[in-house]
All heavy atoms as an XYZ file, in Angstrom:
863
protein
N      -8.386     13.213     -1.187
C      -7.455     12.108     -1.123
C      -8.112     10.962     -0.364
O      -8.705     11.162      0.693
C      -6.177     12.534     -0.408
C      -5.278     11.389     -0.069
S      -3.921     11.941      0.974
C      -2.948     10.484      0.949
N      -7.977      9.769     -0.927
C      -8.519      8.589     -0.271
C      -7.438      7.858      0.509
O      -6.262      7.875      0.143
C      -9.097      7.610     -1.303
C     -10.352      8.107     -1.962
C     -10.362      8.401     -3.310
C     -11.518      8.269     -1.235
C     -11.508      8.846     -3.937
C     -12.679      8.720     -1.851
C     -12.670      9.005     -3.197
N      -7.857      7.196      1.582
C      -7.058      6.211      2.285
C      -7.849      4.914      2.194
O      -9.070      4.927      1.982
C      -6.748      6.610      3.742
C      -5.802      7.804      3.770
C      -8.010      6.897      4.530
N      -7.150      3.790      2.358
C      -7.750      2.505      2.029
C      -7.649      1.510      3.172
O      -6.676      1.503      3.930
C      -7.060      1.926      0.786
C      -7.210      2.829     -0.402
C      -6.251      3.786     -0.699
C      -8.338      2.772     -1.204
C      -6.401      4.650     -1.771
C      -8.506      3.626     -2.277
C      -7.533      4.560     -2.561
O      -7.695      5.411     -3.614
N      -8.666      0.652      3.243
C      -8.703     -0.440      4.207
C      -9.099     -1.711      3.466
O     -10.032     -1.694      2.665
C      -9.730     -0.140      5.318
C      -9.885     -1.247      6.342
C      -8.637     -1.412      7.165
C      -8.805     -2.482      8.244
N      -7.515     -2.841      8.838
N      -8.385     -2.789      3.741
C      -8.720     -4.094      3.197
C      -9.417     -4.873      4.305
O      -8.898     -4.974      5.414
C      -7.458     -4.842      2.727
C      -6.759     -4.065      1.607
C      -7.818     -6.254      2.265
C      -5.382     -4.617      1.231
N     -10.585     -5.404      3.995
C     -11.317     -6.212      4.964
C     -11.575     -7.612      4.422
O     -11.851     -7.783      3.229
C     -12.665     -5.573      5.310
C     -12.659     -4.294      6.134
C     -14.094     -3.834      6.394
C     -11.928     -4.479      7.451
N     -11.519     -8.588      5.325
C     -11.933     -9.951      5.015
C     -13.467     -9.980      5.025
O     -14.113     -9.093      5.587
C     -11.376    -10.912      6.051
C      -9.863    -10.993      6.015
C      -9.325    -11.796      7.207
N      -7.866    -11.827      7.158
C      -7.083    -10.935      7.764
N      -7.603     -9.953      8.460
N      -5.771    -11.028      7.661
N     -14.035    -11.030      4.440
C     -15.495    -11.132      4.331
C     -16.172    -11.054      5.697
O     -17.191    -10.362      5.853
C     -15.878    -12.420      3.609
N     -15.634    -11.728      6.699
C     -16.256    -11.709      8.028
C     -16.174    -10.314      8.653
O     -17.110     -9.878      9.345
C     -15.591    -12.734      8.946
O     -14.219    -12.431      9.124
N     -15.094     -9.596      8.408
C     -14.937     -8.234      8.935
C     -15.901     -7.273      8.247
O     -16.490     -6.400      8.886
C     -13.490     -7.776      8.771
C     -12.513     -8.616      9.564
C     -11.075     -8.552      9.079
O     -10.801     -7.959      8.012
O     -10.226     -9.128      9.783
N     -16.073     -7.464      6.941
C     -17.016     -6.636      6.194
C     -18.447     -6.919      6.652
O     -19.255     -5.986      6.782
C     -16.873     -6.879      4.693
C     -17.757     -6.046      3.784
C     -17.486     -4.557      3.955
C     -17.581     -6.461      2.328
N     -18.759     -8.179      6.912
C     -20.095     -8.545      7.386
C     -20.393     -7.854      8.721
O     -21.507     -7.366      8.935
C     -20.215    -10.058      7.518
N     -19.408     -7.812      9.618
C     -19.584     -7.120     10.897
C     -19.840     -5.634     10.671
O     -20.737     -5.050     11.282
C     -18.341     -7.312     11.794
O     -18.192     -8.699     12.086
C     -18.438     -6.516     13.076
N     -19.068     -5.026      9.788
C     -19.247     -3.604      9.479
C     -20.652     -3.339      8.951
O     -21.326     -2.400      9.380
C     -18.184     -3.151      8.471
C     -18.309     -1.724      7.937
C     -18.222     -0.698      9.061
C     -17.235     -1.467      6.885
N     -21.102     -4.186      8.037
C     -22.432     -3.983      7.455
C     -23.535     -4.209      8.484
O     -24.516     -3.475      8.516
C     -22.623     -4.909      6.256
C     -21.829     -4.474      5.045
C     -22.068     -5.410      3.886
C     -21.373     -4.923      2.633
N     -21.613     -5.826      1.489
N     -23.376     -5.201      9.329
C     -24.406     -5.530     10.319
C     -24.495     -4.484     11.433
O     -25.585     -4.098     11.851
C     -24.143     -6.909     10.915
N     -23.328     -4.024     11.885
C     -23.279     -3.112     13.031
C     -23.187     -1.639     12.648
O     -23.362     -0.766     13.496
C     -22.092     -3.457     13.929
C     -22.188     -4.855     14.524
O     -23.277     -5.468     14.475
O     -21.159     -5.344     15.037
N     -22.834     -1.378     11.389
C     -22.668      0.007     10.949
C     -21.319      0.586     11.308
O     -21.004      1.711     10.934
N     -20.514     -0.189     12.046
C     -19.167      0.249     12.431
C     -18.368     -0.973     12.853
O     -18.923     -2.041     13.121
C     -19.226      1.263     13.575
C     -19.850      0.731     14.844
C     -20.012      1.789     15.915
O     -20.075      2.985     15.589
O     -20.072      1.407     17.103
N     -17.051     -0.803     12.901
C     -16.183     -1.894     13.319
C     -14.916     -1.321     13.942
O     -14.503     -0.209     13.620
C     -15.811     -2.813     12.141
O     -14.986     -3.887     12.618
C     -15.058     -2.074     11.042
N     -14.330     -2.106     14.834
C     -13.020     -1.754     15.380
C     -11.918     -2.338     14.508
O     -10.746     -2.122     14.768
C     -12.867     -2.225     16.847
C     -13.800     -1.439     17.751
C     -13.105     -3.724     16.978
N     -12.312     -3.059     13.448
C     -11.361     -3.578     12.484
C     -10.997     -5.029     12.712
O     -11.708     -5.776     13.377
N      -9.863     -5.395     12.162
C      -9.331     -6.751     12.243
C      -8.673     -6.969     13.604
O      -8.419     -6.002     14.337
C      -8.315     -6.955     11.125
N      -8.360     -8.204     13.944
C      -7.669     -8.458     15.218
C      -6.410     -7.609     15.416
O      -6.166     -7.123     16.520
C      -7.352     -9.953     15.149
C      -8.468    -10.521     14.322
C      -8.723     -9.464     13.277
N      -5.631     -7.385     14.374
C      -4.416     -6.567     14.506
C      -4.771     -5.121     14.855
O      -4.046     -4.458     15.588
C      -3.525     -6.643     13.249
C      -4.174     -5.963     12.044
C      -2.155     -6.065     13.521
N      -5.906     -4.630     14.355
C      -6.351     -3.275     14.673
C      -6.728     -3.177     16.152
O      -6.342     -2.219     16.829
C      -7.551     -2.886     13.808
C      -7.246     -2.906     12.322
O      -6.133     -2.515     11.936
O      -8.131     -3.302     11.541
N      -7.451     -4.166     16.627
C      -7.850     -4.197     18.034
C      -6.612     -4.253     18.921
O      -6.489     -3.517     19.898
C      -8.778     -5.404     18.314
C      -9.059     -5.539     19.802
C     -10.074     -5.276     17.521
N      -5.678     -5.112     18.544
C      -4.439     -5.273     19.316
C      -3.631     -3.979     19.383
O      -3.100     -3.620     20.440
C      -3.594     -6.384     18.688
C      -2.331     -6.708     19.427
C      -1.565     -7.842     18.768
O      -2.182     -8.854     18.403
O      -0.340     -7.690     18.597
N      -3.553     -3.263     18.265
C      -2.736     -2.048     18.202
C      -3.471     -0.796     18.676
O      -2.846      0.240     18.910
C      -2.210     -1.832     16.786
C      -1.142     -2.841     16.394
O      -0.597     -3.533     17.286
O      -0.839     -2.949     15.187
N      -4.791     -0.859     18.780
C      -5.554      0.273     19.294
C      -5.962      1.289     18.247
O      -6.390      2.390     18.599
N      -5.850      0.959     16.983
C      -6.288      1.833     15.897
C      -6.528      0.991     14.654
O      -6.059     -0.139     14.562
C      -5.260      2.938     15.597
C      -3.867      2.430     15.312
C      -3.498      2.024     14.028
C      -2.904      2.359     16.314
C      -2.218      1.563     13.760
C      -1.633      1.898     16.061
C      -1.294      1.502     14.787
O      -0.031      1.041     14.521
N      -7.255      1.551     13.702
C      -7.530      0.868     12.445
C      -6.408      1.204     11.474
O      -6.172      2.378     11.160
C      -8.901      1.298     11.873
C      -9.164      0.619     10.537
C     -10.021      0.978     12.866
N      -5.705      0.165     11.031
C      -4.626      0.332     10.058
C      -5.219      0.665      8.688
O      -6.088     -0.046      8.197
C      -3.824     -0.964      9.926
C      -3.033     -1.302     11.138
N      -1.707     -0.995     11.253
C      -3.379     -1.916     12.296
C      -1.261     -1.417     12.432
N      -2.263     -1.979     13.084
N      -4.727      1.724      8.087
C      -5.125      2.128      6.742
C      -3.868      2.250      5.892
O      -2.747      2.204      6.410
C      -5.870      3.462      6.783
C      -7.117      3.531      7.667
C      -7.623      4.962      7.769
C      -8.197      2.602      7.167
N      -4.060      2.421      4.602
C      -2.932      2.612      3.679
C      -3.257      3.726      2.705
O      -4.419      3.921      2.337
C      -2.667      1.332      2.870
O      -2.311      0.256      3.701
N      -2.221      4.419      2.255
C      -2.355      5.379      1.164
C      -2.373      4.600     -0.153
O      -2.077      3.397     -0.192
C      -1.190      6.369      1.188
N      -2.690      5.282     -1.228
C      -2.790      4.631     -2.540
C      -1.503      3.920     -2.930
O      -1.539      2.819     -3.488
C      -3.175      5.655     -3.600
N      -0.367      4.535     -2.643
C       0.909      3.931     -3.044
C       1.392      2.866     -2.055
O       2.451      2.280     -2.258
C       1.982      5.010     -3.223
C       2.298      5.778     -1.949
O       1.486      5.737     -0.988
O       3.350      6.424     -1.901
N       0.627      2.579     -1.011
C       1.016      1.603     -0.001
C       0.130      0.356      0.015
O       0.544     -0.692      0.487
C       0.943      2.245      1.398
C       1.856      3.427      1.572
C       1.514      4.239      2.809
O       0.366      4.313      3.239
N       2.529      4.878      3.390
N      -1.090      0.481     -0.488
C      -2.083     -0.565     -0.266
C      -1.758     -1.884     -0.971
O      -2.036     -2.961     -0.422
C      -3.505     -0.056     -0.599
C      -3.700      0.143     -2.092
C      -4.553     -0.950      0.014
N      -1.145     -1.866     -2.136
C      -0.800     -3.117     -2.814
C       0.243     -3.903     -2.014
O       0.153     -5.131     -1.891
C      -0.306     -2.855     -4.232
N       1.213     -3.208     -1.451
C       2.222     -3.873     -0.619
C       1.596     -4.393      0.675
O       1.957     -5.470      1.163
C       3.377     -2.925     -0.314
C       4.466     -3.527      0.552
C       5.212     -4.707     -0.079
O       5.083     -4.963     -1.287
O       5.933     -5.397      0.678
N       0.647     -3.663      1.216
C      -0.082     -4.144      2.389
C      -0.795     -5.451      2.061
O      -0.736     -6.415      2.830
C      -1.088     -3.081      2.875
O      -0.363     -1.930      3.310
C      -1.949     -3.590      4.005
N      -1.454     -5.506      0.921
C      -2.140     -6.732      0.503
C      -1.141     -7.877      0.338
O      -1.397     -9.000      0.781
C      -2.894     -6.493     -0.803
N      -0.011     -7.604     -0.277
C       0.986     -8.644     -0.505
C       1.538     -9.180      0.805
O       1.674    -10.386      0.991
C       2.125     -8.111     -1.377
C       3.105     -9.195     -1.831
C       4.332     -8.610     -2.490
N       5.207     -7.923     -1.550
C       5.999     -8.535     -0.653
N       6.015     -9.828     -0.554
N       6.760     -7.817      0.159
N       1.831     -8.298      1.733
C       2.448     -8.697      3.002
C       1.496     -9.383      3.972
O       1.863    -10.335      4.647
C       3.018     -7.475      3.730
C       4.314     -6.987      3.181
C       4.789     -5.794      4.014
N       6.033     -5.295      3.510
C       7.173     -5.347      4.186
N       7.210     -5.858      5.383
N       8.268     -4.868      3.645
N       0.278     -8.869      4.067
C      -0.618     -9.295      5.139
C      -1.837    -10.094      4.684
O      -2.548    -10.654      5.524
C      -1.075     -8.077      5.950
C       0.094     -7.333      6.530
C       0.492     -6.108      6.008
C       0.850     -7.869      7.568
C       1.594     -5.424      6.520
C       1.944     -7.201      8.091
C       2.306     -5.980      7.557
O       3.401     -5.321      8.056
N      -2.077    -10.150      3.373
C      -3.245    -10.859      2.865
C      -2.886    -11.819      1.732
O      -3.747    -12.210      0.952
C      -4.298     -9.858      2.375
C      -4.813     -8.940      3.446
C      -4.209     -7.712      3.683
C      -5.899     -9.296      4.225
C      -4.682     -6.852      4.669
C      -6.386     -8.444      5.215
C      -5.772     -7.226      5.441
N      -1.621    -12.199      1.636
C      -1.140    -13.047      0.552
C      -1.972    -14.327      0.436
O      -2.169    -15.040      1.421
C       0.329    -13.400      0.792
O       0.806    -14.219     -0.251
N      -2.487    -14.567     -0.752
C      -3.240    -15.782     -1.035
C      -4.671    -15.789     -0.530
O      -5.409    -16.735     -0.788
N      -5.097    -14.752      0.185
C      -6.456    -14.723      0.726
C      -7.461    -14.294     -0.341
O      -7.219    -13.384     -1.119
C      -6.559    -13.761      1.913
C      -5.873    -14.270      3.151
C      -6.234    -13.464      4.382
O      -7.437    -13.222      4.622
O      -5.289    -13.063      5.095
N      -8.595    -14.961     -0.331
C      -9.691    -14.608     -1.225
C     -10.801    -13.963     -0.407
O     -10.770    -13.963      0.817
C     -10.230    -15.857     -1.948
O     -10.672    -16.795     -0.964
C      -9.150    -16.501     -2.821
N     -11.781    -13.417     -1.094
C     -12.927    -12.821     -0.425
C     -12.646    -11.487      0.235
O     -13.340    -11.098      1.170
N     -11.645    -10.775     -0.265
C     -11.283     -9.473      0.312
C     -12.040     -8.339     -0.377
O     -12.408     -8.433     -1.549
C      -9.784     -9.217      0.164
C      -8.847    -10.225      0.816
C      -7.401     -9.876      0.505
C      -9.084    -10.310      2.313
N     -12.230     -7.255      0.376
C     -12.846     -6.050     -0.159
C     -11.956     -4.858      0.156
O     -11.435     -4.746      1.261
C     -14.244     -5.824      0.457
O     -15.065     -6.958      0.161
C     -14.903     -4.568     -0.103
N     -11.778     -4.002     -0.829
C     -11.028     -2.772     -0.670
C     -12.015     -1.636     -0.411
O     -12.945     -1.417     -1.187
C     -10.223     -2.476     -1.944
C      -9.420     -1.184     -1.949
C      -8.290     -1.249     -0.922
C      -8.866     -0.912     -3.349
N     -11.817     -0.937      0.695
C     -12.649      0.207      1.041
C     -11.854      1.486      0.842
O     -10.687      1.551      1.221
C     -13.083      0.140      2.507
C     -13.761     -1.130      2.989
C     -14.056     -1.016      4.477
C     -15.019     -1.412      2.206
N     -12.488      2.489      0.288
C     -11.874      3.814      0.137
C     -12.586      4.775      1.070
O     -13.815      4.818      1.106
C     -11.989      4.295     -1.302
N     -11.786      5.530      1.827
C     -12.316      6.521      2.761
C     -11.719      7.875      2.398
O     -10.519      7.977      2.140
C     -11.919      6.170      4.196
C     -12.458      4.863      4.767
C     -11.628      3.690      4.318
C     -12.468      4.931      6.260
N     -12.535      8.889      2.367
C     -12.055     10.250      2.091
C     -11.322     10.750      3.331
O     -11.918     10.911      4.398
C     -13.234     11.157      1.742
C     -12.848     12.560      1.382
C     -12.013     12.677      0.131
O     -12.439     12.204     -0.925
O     -10.910     13.253      0.244
N     -10.033     10.949      3.204
C      -9.189     11.279      4.363
C      -9.657     12.537      5.093
O      -9.687     12.557      6.320
C      -7.733     11.431      3.925
N     -10.053     13.557      4.359
C     -10.383     14.825      5.024
C     -11.701     14.791      5.785
O     -11.999     15.707      6.537
C     -10.340     16.003      4.047
C     -11.411     15.936      2.993
O     -12.229     15.034      2.976
N     -11.392     16.895      2.090
N     -12.480     13.732      5.640
C     -13.733     13.622      6.396
C     -13.545     12.868      7.718
O     -14.475     12.813      8.520
C     -14.829     12.920      5.577
O     -14.454     11.562      5.343
C     -15.083     13.643      4.264
N     -12.367     12.317      7.950
C     -12.126     11.528      9.152
C     -11.688     12.378     10.338
O     -11.610     11.896     11.467
C     -11.086     10.434      8.866
C     -11.510      9.428      7.793
C     -10.369      8.477      7.476
C     -12.766      8.671      8.205
N     -11.390     13.637     10.078
C     -11.063     14.578     11.144
C      -9.806     14.223     11.917
O      -8.884     13.587     11.386
N      -9.806     14.614     13.180
C      -8.632     14.427     14.034
C      -8.374     12.970     14.385
O      -7.318     12.650     14.932
C      -8.789     15.229     15.331
C      -8.753     16.728     15.093
O      -8.220     17.156     14.049
O      -9.268     17.472     15.950
N      -9.313     12.089     14.107
C      -9.131     10.663     14.395
C      -8.114     10.028     13.445
O      -7.579      8.965     13.744
C     -10.458      9.926     14.302
N      -7.843     10.682     12.318
C      -6.860     10.171     11.365
C      -5.498     10.773     11.673
O      -5.328     11.995     11.671
C      -7.261     10.523      9.927
C      -6.338      9.971      8.845
C      -6.404      8.451      8.786
C      -6.689     10.574      7.488
N      -4.550      9.910     11.947
C      -3.166     10.328     12.233
C      -2.237      9.659     11.225
O      -2.390      8.479     10.927
C      -2.743      9.897     13.641
C      -3.691     10.271     14.741
C      -3.565     11.706     15.117
C      -4.466     12.006     16.324
N      -4.892     13.360     16.367
N      -1.252     10.395     10.763
C      -0.223      9.850      9.879
C       1.004      9.574     10.738
O       1.567     10.500     11.317
C       0.096     10.830      8.759
C      -1.037     10.933      7.782
C      -2.149     11.713      7.905
C      -1.183     10.212      6.569
N      -2.976     11.528      6.828
C      -2.416     10.618      5.987
C      -0.400      9.267      5.899
C      -2.871     10.094      4.773
C      -0.859      8.754      4.697
C      -2.073      9.163      4.142
N       1.372      8.297     10.827
C       2.442      7.901     11.734
C       3.458      7.023     11.021
O       3.124      6.275     10.091
C       1.857      7.154     12.933
C       0.895      8.029     13.725
C       0.190      7.306     14.850
O      -0.312      6.180     14.633
O       0.146      7.882     15.949
N       4.684      7.099     11.494
C       5.778      6.311     10.908
C       5.500      4.834     11.144
O       5.163      4.418     12.250
C       7.141      6.713     11.513
C       8.241      5.817     10.973
C       7.436      8.171     11.219
N       5.656      4.064     10.088
C       5.441      2.624     10.165
C       6.432      1.936      9.237
O       7.595      2.333      9.181
C       3.984      2.296      9.801
O       3.690      0.947     10.057
N       5.966      0.968      8.472
C       6.807      0.126      7.608
C       7.817      0.944      6.799
O       7.454      1.873      6.097
C       5.877     -0.674      6.680
C       6.551     -1.664      5.819
C       5.548     -2.535      5.051
N       4.799     -1.782      4.065
C       3.486     -1.864      3.889
N       2.744     -2.634      4.638
N       2.895     -1.145      2.967
N       9.080      0.623      6.971
C      10.134      1.261      6.194
C      10.300      2.739      6.467
O      10.875      3.460      5.657
N       9.785      3.222      7.586
C       9.911      4.636      7.914
C       8.887      5.525      7.213
O       8.924      6.746      7.373
N       7.976      4.917      6.443
C       6.964      5.695      5.727
C       5.825      6.091      6.666
O       5.544      5.403      7.646
C       6.407      4.878      4.559
N       5.187      7.201      6.357
C       4.010      7.625      7.106
C       2.783      6.858      6.607
O       2.509      6.819      5.405
C       3.771      9.120      6.939
C       4.805     10.043      7.560
C       4.483     11.501      7.239
C       4.901      9.828      9.065
N       2.083      6.237      7.551
C       0.870      5.491      7.233
C      -0.312      6.123      7.959
O      -0.168      6.611      9.083
C       0.988      4.026      7.688
C       1.659      3.129      6.685
C       3.026      3.192      6.494
C       0.920      2.229      5.938
C       3.646      2.372      5.577
C       1.534      1.398      5.013
C       2.898      1.470      4.832
N      -1.490      6.080      7.339
C      -2.678      6.597      7.994
C      -3.222      5.587      9.006
O      -3.357      4.397      8.703
C      -3.666      6.803      6.837
C      -3.224      5.841      5.780
C      -1.747      5.675      5.955
N      -3.512      6.054     10.211
C      -4.094      5.237     11.269
C      -5.337      5.945     11.765
O      -5.306      7.148     12.054
C      -3.102      5.050     12.419
C      -1.883      4.302     12.030
N      -0.666      4.503     12.658
C      -1.665      3.348     11.089
C       0.240      3.702     12.116
N      -0.345      3.008     11.164
N      -6.416      5.201     11.901
C      -7.683      5.757     12.347
C      -7.908      5.406     13.811
O      -8.066      4.238     14.155
C      -8.838      5.220     11.492
C     -10.231      5.736     11.823
C     -10.330      7.250     11.623
C     -11.283      5.005     10.997
N      -7.890      6.411     14.667
C      -8.099      6.232     16.098
C      -9.577      6.441     16.434
O      -9.941      7.288     17.237
C      -7.218      7.202     16.888
C      -5.777      6.766     16.909
C      -4.908      7.148     15.896
C      -5.291      5.957     17.928
C      -3.578      6.737     15.914
C      -3.960      5.544     17.952
C      -3.117      5.943     16.935
O      -1.809      5.534     16.945
N     -10.396      5.657     15.787
C     -11.845      5.663     15.991
C     -12.377      4.406     15.317
O     -11.665      3.744     14.550
C     -12.480      6.899     15.358
N     -13.623      4.101     15.583
C     -14.237      2.990     14.860
C     -14.396      3.383     13.396
O     -14.623      4.556     13.076
C     -15.592      2.651     15.461
C     -15.492      2.039     16.842
C     -16.852      1.689     17.380
C     -16.717      1.065     18.754
N     -18.032      0.725     19.324
N     -14.253      2.402     12.530
C     -14.512      2.598     11.107
C     -16.018      2.463     10.918
O     -16.600      1.422     11.249
C     -13.759      1.555     10.285
C     -14.049      1.498      8.799
C     -13.723      2.812      8.128
C     -13.280      0.361      8.160
N     -16.642      3.516     10.448
C     -18.096      3.522     10.280
C     -18.466      3.281      8.821
O     -17.763      3.712      7.906
C     -18.676      4.857     10.741
C     -18.412      5.153     12.210
C     -18.760      6.563     12.553
N     -17.962      7.446     11.689
C     -18.117      8.737     11.592
N     -19.040      9.350     12.287
N     -17.351      9.456     10.794
N     -19.573      2.636      8.633
C     -20.081      2.393      7.288
C     -20.233      3.708      6.536
O     -19.949      3.791      5.343
C     -21.414      1.648      7.381
C     -21.932      0.933      6.147
C     -20.921     -0.048      5.592
C     -23.234      0.216      6.464
N     -20.603      4.758      7.247
C     -20.793      6.069      6.622
C     -19.469      6.726      6.215
O     -19.481      7.703      5.467
C     -21.562      7.017      7.562
O     -20.860      7.111      8.804
C     -22.986      6.520      7.804
N     -18.328      6.185      6.690
C     -17.012      6.715      6.303
C     -16.596      6.267      4.908
O     -15.674      6.840      4.326
C     -15.924      6.243      7.282
C     -16.076      6.819      8.666
O     -16.588      7.948      8.803
O     -15.662      6.130      9.622
N     -17.247      5.249      4.373
C     -16.799      4.619      3.130
C     -17.310      5.380      1.918
O     -18.520      5.546      1.735
C     -17.245      3.149      3.078
C     -16.649      2.399      4.266
C     -16.845      2.499      1.754
C     -17.234      1.039      4.496
N     -16.373      5.835      1.095
C     -16.722      6.529     -0.150
C     -17.104      5.518     -1.231
O     -18.037      5.739     -1.996
C     -15.556      7.392     -0.626
N     -16.373      4.423     -1.299
C     -16.680      3.330     -2.228
C     -15.963      2.056     -1.783
O     -15.043      2.112     -0.965
C     -16.328      3.681     -3.680
C     -14.917      4.080     -3.973
C     -14.447      5.346     -4.142
C     -13.778      3.217     -4.168
N     -13.100      5.322     -4.408
C     -12.660      4.028     -4.441
C     -13.594      1.837     -4.145
C     -11.393      3.517     -4.677
C     -12.328      1.311     -4.381
C     -11.248      2.155     -4.646
N     -16.419      0.942     -2.325
C     -15.781     -0.344     -2.052
C     -15.743     -1.155     -3.331
O     -16.596     -1.008     -4.215
C     -16.522     -1.099     -0.949
O     -17.816     -1.461     -1.370
N     -14.725     -2.015     -3.426
C     -14.554     -2.891     -4.586
C     -14.038     -4.249     -4.100
O     -13.239     -4.308     -3.160
C     -13.515     -2.343     -5.578
C     -13.753     -0.953     -6.098
C     -14.771     -0.924     -7.229
N     -14.876      0.397     -7.809
C     -15.556      1.417     -7.325
N     -16.183      1.307     -6.183
N     -15.632      2.569     -7.945
N     -14.488     -5.296     -4.765
C     -13.908     -6.605     -4.497
C     -12.432     -6.561     -4.861
O     -12.022     -5.821     -5.767
C     -14.599     -7.684     -5.335
C     -16.024     -7.948     -4.874
O     -16.353     -7.625     -3.712
O     -16.808     -8.476     -5.683
N     -11.655     -7.343     -4.163
C     -10.209     -7.404     -4.389
C      -9.866     -8.849     -4.765
O      -9.394     -9.621     -3.925
C      -9.481     -6.952     -3.126
C      -8.042     -6.481     -3.246
C      -7.877     -5.380     -4.284
C      -7.550     -6.000     -1.901
N     -10.122     -9.217     -6.017
C      -9.936    -10.614     -6.419
C      -8.463    -11.018     -6.480
O      -7.578    -10.187     -6.692
C     -10.568    -10.668     -7.805
C     -10.451     -9.267     -8.330
C     -10.573     -8.375     -7.115
N      -8.254    -12.294     -6.291
C      -6.920    -12.870     -6.400
C      -6.783    -13.408     -7.815
O      -7.538    -14.284     -8.239
C      -6.780    -13.994     -5.365
C      -5.393    -14.531     -5.092
C      -4.485    -13.433     -4.543
C      -5.468    -15.684     -4.094
N      -5.843    -12.853     -8.582
C      -5.631    -13.244     -9.976
C      -4.186    -13.665    -10.144
O      -3.270    -12.868     -9.908
C      -5.969    -12.069    -10.936
C      -5.701    -12.465    -12.377
C      -7.408    -11.615    -10.743
N      -3.980    -14.909    -10.523
C      -2.627    -15.444    -10.703
C      -1.751    -15.195     -9.474
O      -0.587    -14.804     -9.587
C      -1.959    -14.860    -11.958
C      -2.684    -15.258    -13.236
O      -3.246    -16.377    -13.295
O      -2.710    -14.447    -14.178
N      -2.343    -15.363     -8.295
C      -1.585    -15.263     -7.060
C      -1.411    -13.867     -6.492
O      -0.802    -13.700     -5.442
N      -1.934    -12.850     -7.183
C      -1.813    -11.469     -6.693
C      -3.192    -10.810     -6.692
O      -4.038    -11.138     -7.525
C      -0.856    -10.667     -7.568
N      -3.397     -9.889     -5.768
C      -4.670     -9.185     -5.717
C      -4.731     -8.136     -6.818
O      -3.763     -7.414     -7.054
C      -4.865     -8.541     -4.345
C      -5.033     -9.564     -3.277
N      -4.007     -9.942     -2.450
C      -6.096    -10.318     -2.938
C      -4.436    -10.884     -1.632
N      -5.689    -11.142     -1.898
N      -5.876     -8.095     -7.499
C      -6.056     -7.146     -8.598
C      -6.790     -5.909     -8.070
O      -7.947     -5.980     -7.671
C      -6.848     -7.798     -9.723
C      -7.042     -6.894    -10.914
C      -7.519     -7.650    -12.117
C      -7.822     -6.800    -13.306
N      -6.971     -5.695    -13.566
N      -6.083     -4.799     -8.105
C      -6.618     -3.528     -7.628
C      -7.276     -2.768     -8.768
O      -6.945     -2.962     -9.936
C      -5.482     -2.681     -7.037
C      -5.065     -3.136     -5.675
C      -4.183     -4.199     -5.526
C      -5.576     -2.538     -4.541
C      -3.817     -4.650     -4.283
C      -5.221     -2.979     -3.290
C      -4.331     -4.033     -3.156
N      -8.198     -1.853     -8.438
C      -8.755     -0.980     -9.463
C      -7.639     -0.249    -10.202
O      -6.564     -0.004     -9.635
C      -9.619      0.000     -8.660
C      -9.929     -0.702     -7.395
C      -8.735     -1.562     -7.108
N      -7.891      0.104    -11.434
C      -6.884      0.712    -12.313
C      -6.180      1.921    -11.697
O      -4.982      2.035    -11.755
C      -7.514      1.103    -13.648
C      -8.014     -0.067    -14.446
C      -7.042     -0.512    -15.506
O      -6.212      0.299    -15.947
O      -7.143     -1.681    -15.901
N      -6.945      2.828    -11.162
C      -6.298      4.029    -10.608
C      -6.804      4.291     -9.197
O      -7.997      4.335     -8.968
C      -6.551      5.244    -11.508
O      -7.922      5.543    -11.532
N      -5.863      4.450     -8.314
C      -6.189      4.819     -6.945
C      -5.587      6.194     -6.702
O      -4.496      6.484     -7.178
C      -5.601      3.816     -5.953
C      -6.097      2.383     -6.028
C      -5.374      1.526     -4.998
C      -7.596      2.309     -5.811
N      -6.299      7.019     -5.961
C      -5.769      8.359     -5.672
C      -5.541      8.540     -4.205
O      -6.056      7.904     -3.367
C      -6.695      9.435     -6.222
C      -8.160      9.208     -5.925
C      -9.056     10.296     -6.438
O      -9.236     11.272     -5.704
O      -9.550     10.167     -7.563
């Protein structure tokens, strides 16, 4: 099972340069890296990245993140994945550009 992270271009550049990141400002503020499940990530993009270009969708294999991955109640009472560790470049199973098409982000056809 994959969990997903959306990064802005500058955040992705930091990850690539340093090999790890503490995430976006909201992640630093909250003390963990916000992630989304497959059925949550499009709404995350709509709510928090509306109209933004230059985004990248990262997929992380949940079972490789170990005890640092916690599922906690968040938006609407749903359980969301939170990573209580730095996001490492080696954690990424794959990445895809997340283009803005007609005002909405276009996700890969199937997310698991």
